[in-house]
N, C-alpha and C positions, 0 to 999 in steps of 0.2 A: 295859278300857283307860282311862287318865286322862281325865276329862272335859274338862280344859283342854288337853289334847294333841289331843283331837277338834275343840274349838272352834277351836284354831290352825290345823288343817288345813283346816276349813271357810272361815276368814277368808282364808287363802291363796289356795284354789281362787277364791273369790268375787272376790277382788282381780284374780286372773288374768284371769278371765272378763270383768270390768269393763274391765280394760286392753285386752284384745283387742277388745271393742266399741267402745272409743275409737279404736283403730287403724284400724278399719273406716272410721271417719269421714274419715280422711285420704285416701281415695280419692274423695270427694265434692268436686267443684269449688267449690261453694258454701262449703264449711268451709275449703278452701285459700285463699279470698280474705278470710278472717277471721283476722289475725294473732295476735290476742289468744286466739282459740279454739284455734288450732294449737299457740301457745306453751303454753297450759295443758296440752294433751295431751301434748306432748313432755316438759314438765317433770315430769309425772307418771311418765314412762319413766325419768327420771334425767337428761335433757339439762340442761345448764347454759349460762348466757349467757357468752360470751367476747369479748374484744377484741384485736386485733392491728393493726400499722400496716405500711403498704407502704413501698417504698423512696421513693416519692415522697410520703410523709407523709400519706396517706389512712388515717384510722381506720376500720377494718372491724368490723361487729358479727357474731357467729355463735352458733350453738347446738351444743355438743359433747357427746357422750356417751361416756364411758369405762366400759367394761363389764369391765375387767381384774380387779375384784374379785369378779365372778360367773364368769368363764370365762376360759381361755387365749386371748388375742388373736392372730388370725392376721394381722391388718392393720387399717388405717384406711382408710375411703372418704371422700374429700373431693368434695362435690357443688357443682357451678357451675350456676346457673340461666342461662336465656337473657336477652335484651336487655329484655323486658318480660314480666312484672312484675319479673323479677330478684331476687326475694326468697327468703329462707330458707324461710319459711313455705309458698310456693307449690309448692316441690318436696319437702315432707316425705312425700309419698306414698312415695318411695323407701325411707325407714325402714321404713313398715308392711310393703313387700314383703320386707324383709330383716332383720326385727326379731329373728328366731330364729337369726341367724348370728353366729359369733364374731368381729365386727368392731366397731371404733369407728367413730363417725360424726361428721362435721363438715358443718354447712350455714351458709352465710353470705350476708349481703346484698351484692350488687355495689355498687362506689362509686356514691355519689349515690342509692342506693335505701334506702328504709325507714330502718333504724337506722344505717346506715353514713354516714360523712361524704362530702363531695364533692357535685358537681352532676350533674344527669341530663339533663333535656329542656330545655337551654338552647342557643341558636346555637352557641355556643363548644364546648360539650360534644359535640354531634352532629357538628360539623365536624371535630373531632379524635378522634372515636370510633375505637377500634381500635388506638390508639397505645400506650396504657398499661394496658389493662384486664388483660392478662396478669400484671401486677405484683400484682393481687389475689390470683391463684391462688399466685404465688411467696410472697406472705406467709402464705397458709394453709398451704402446704407448710412453710415455716419454723416456723410455730406447731406444727404437729403434730410436726415432727422434734424440736424442743426438748422438747415435752411427753414424747414417747416416750422419749428419752434420760433425762429427769429421773426418770421413773417406770418404767424398765427394761422398757419394753413393745415388742413386735415393731416394727420401724422400717418395715416394707413398707407401701406406699401405693397405691391406686387412685384415679385421677381419673375423675369421672363428670360429663361436661358435656352440657348440653342446648343445641341451637342455637348461639348465639354463645358460649355456655360451653363447647362442644366446640372451637370454634376457638381460644379463648383457653387451653384446656387443652394443646393441642398446642403453641402458642406458648410457653407457660410451660415446658413439658417441654424444649423445644429450648434454653431459655437458663437452665435451673436447673442450679446447681453440684453437687447431690447427686442427680441422676437415677437412680443406682442403685437407690435406694430406692423409685422408682415402678416397680411391677411390672405395671401395665396401665392402658389409658385406655378408657373407653366413650365413643364419638363418637356421640351421639344426636341425629339431625336437624341435623347440622353442615354447615358450607360451607367453601369454599375461598378464596374471594376477597370482601373487603368490597363493592368497587365493583360486583360482579355480582349481589349479594343484595339490596340495598336495594330496586331497583325491582320485582322480582317480588314481594317482601314487601309493599311498599306496594299494589301492584295487587291481591294476594290479600287483604289486609285490607280494601280499598275494597270489593271484590266481596262478601265475607262480610257487610258491614255494610249493603249495599244489596239484597242478592238476594231477601229476603222482604218489601221494601217497595214503595212506589209509584214511588220514585225511581231504579229500577234503569236507567232510560233515560239517567240522568247518569253512568253508570259510564264510557264512553269518553271524554267530555270531561274528567271529573275525573282519569282516569289520565293524559290528555295533560297537564293542568294541573300535577299533582303531579311528573310526570316533568320538566316544564319547570323547575319550581321546584328540584328536586334537582340537576339538571344545571347550573343557573346558580350555585347557592350551595355545593353541597357535593361534587359528584362528583370535581372536580379534586383536591381535598384527600383524598378517599378513595382514589384511585389511588396515593397514596403509601404506604398501608398494604400491607405484603407479603403475597402469599398463602402458602399452606401446603406448596407443592410441595418447598421445600428442607427445612422443618421436618419434614415427615412421614418424609423418608428418614433423618433423625436419630434417630427414635424406634426403640430396640432392644427394647422391651417389645411384648407383644401388644396389639393395639387391636381392640376390637369396635365395628364400624360397624352402627348401627340407623338405617334410614330408610324412610319410606312411599314407596312407588314414585310415587304421584300426588300428592306433596306440592307444592302451588303456592306455598307461601311460600319453601322451599328446595328447589328442584329436585334430583332425585336425582342427576343425572349428575356433579356436581363430587365428590360423596361417593364414588361408584363409581371416579371417576378416582384419588382418593386411596387407596382401598383397594387399587387396582392397584399403586400406588407403595410402599405400606407394606411392612415387612419380615415382620411377623407379623399379617396381618389375619384376623379373623373377621367374617362379614358376616350380617346378617339383614335382607333387603329385604322389606318387608311390603306385601302387597297392599291398601293403603288411601289415603286422601287426607289423613290425618291429619298435622298438624305439631306434633312434640314433645309429642305426647299419647298415645303408644302405651302408655305405663305406665298410663294411665287406662282406654284403651279395651280393652286385653287384659292387665290386672294379672296374672293367673295365669300366662299364657305368658311375659309379660315377666320376671316374677320368676324363673322356672325357667331362662330363658336366662342372666340376669346372674349368678344363684347359680352355675350351670356355669362361666361366664366367670371369676368371682372365685375359685372353687375352683381353676381351673387356673392363674390368674395368680399366685395366692399361694403355690400349693403344687407346681406342675409346671413343666417347661421350657416355653419360649414355642410357641403354637400355630402350625401351618402354614396356609396359605391354605384356607379352607373355607366352606362355607355351612351355617348352623344353622338 
């Protein structure tokens, strides 16, 4: 056998092993908090930085992978992170879980986060939160649709939202003009109504911050204080953000609901109610208290569940109500 051919095979296998080792790092929370390192890993996989603009003129930054030159693409998955940290790098684990699948991938920073324009933790932004964030996902959908049309790639899309990203994904679907291309939604640790989620989230975060320290005795007074501030300055405005009751009924594609049963940040009951209202739901209620971290706590099982959902959503008729 030609020695150069042998060397070529060895180099290819070595590169693959190194690549897989790098992907394993994307399940490490410490790595996910390092945007530079995550981008370095993803760019080695072929991801490229892209930009697109929302209808209200916010410029968003994303990382996009087109695998169409290596395999026949069955669809594109668009990932939307939660309220915080809300970055493309923070949810890169999902690529590690699905890297061997025939899909294109888009991660992007929410408005006001990381490399996207806009504001984030300001009084005005918090007060108006929930009114325009779905436009980020519509802009991502437009980008993918135009790219697929230009390069003759399968137009099918799945939206994968985490926490508030799940809320905004359903909202975007209900308002998107070309929704027939959206073949599925993954609704991970999501909620139904903004005004009902803020105080439980604040209280859970406060408890987690104090539970291992000397100041746990301050939990109750601080909860009361932060609730008072929220009700005084923000709650009335947040009541104006519509819930998902009407939007969920408009979704004709399959929806995969994932939620921890003891989630204290986003209680499970609203998600269960939405699943009952959805036309084609699949549910995975997990016996844990994790919030939006099931993909990190149970990566192998999570990967198998979403691989199955994506296979069916991209390739088969809508699923009927079931628990997986």
